[in-house]
C-alpha positions, 0 to 999 in steps of 0.5 A: 500500500502506498502512502497516498492510499492512506492520506486525504487530499491535504496529505493528512493521514486518513483514519480507517478501520479493519475488522480482525477475528480473535478468540474474544470475538471481532476486534476493530483496529483503527489506524491513522495510516501511521499509528494505531489509534484504537482497538475495540472489542465488540461490546466496547462501551466507549467506542466511537465508530463515527471516528473510525473512517472507512472500513478496509480489508485486512490486506488493504489496511495500513502496514501498522494494522497488518503488524498489529494483527501479527502481534495479536495473533502471537499474543492470543497463541501465548507467544507474546506478552507485550506489543511494539507498535506505533500508537496514537490514542487520543486523550487528555494529558491525564489519560495519556499518563494513565495509559502509559502506566498501564503499558508498564504493568508486566505481562501476567501481573495486575495492579490496582487503581490506587497503585496506579494513582500512587505511581502518578503521584496522585494517591487520591485519584483512584476514581480518576484513574478508573475513568481514564482506564475505562476510556482506554481506546487501545484494549489489549495493547494498552492492557487495561485488563490488568487493572483490578479493584483494591480488594483483588476483585475484577472490576469493570472492563469495556469488553465485559468481565468475561473477556477480562477474565479470559485475558488474565487467564491467558497471561497466567498460562491457563487454558481459558474456556471459549466464549459462548456465541 
């Protein structure tokens, strides 16, 4: 694919989206031609389809989408723990700081909202961290599924708690049960 295929008439990268099958159901990958800007599960609460641009087949998608697909397939096969992709999520400075902290949580480990707030030198900001985690536009790649409640319980997840549980089980090396339907 050439650069002109992913830019508009002003030379600005055009946002497009591509559907990818996964063990968690269909994933929507959104890219601006250079970086991944979104990865949404089927029931993602805060997804904004009106900002995804036209749909492209996987073989016509920007190179970053093809690389994301390869890395996601390796992740779901238990062969990869982290992702090395150019990312450009849209959010406030605080959201960006929270999402950066999420990427620092090691594969197979979890952190509480309070621990993330403390790491940001904002120990009283657990709820604000929770809101930022909930607005993460790059599910799985920015591992918001690794955040748990203060008591160790699984808490909200944009793709549903069953998917969060499966992702954590996958990262612990367990064989998660298939999702129904």
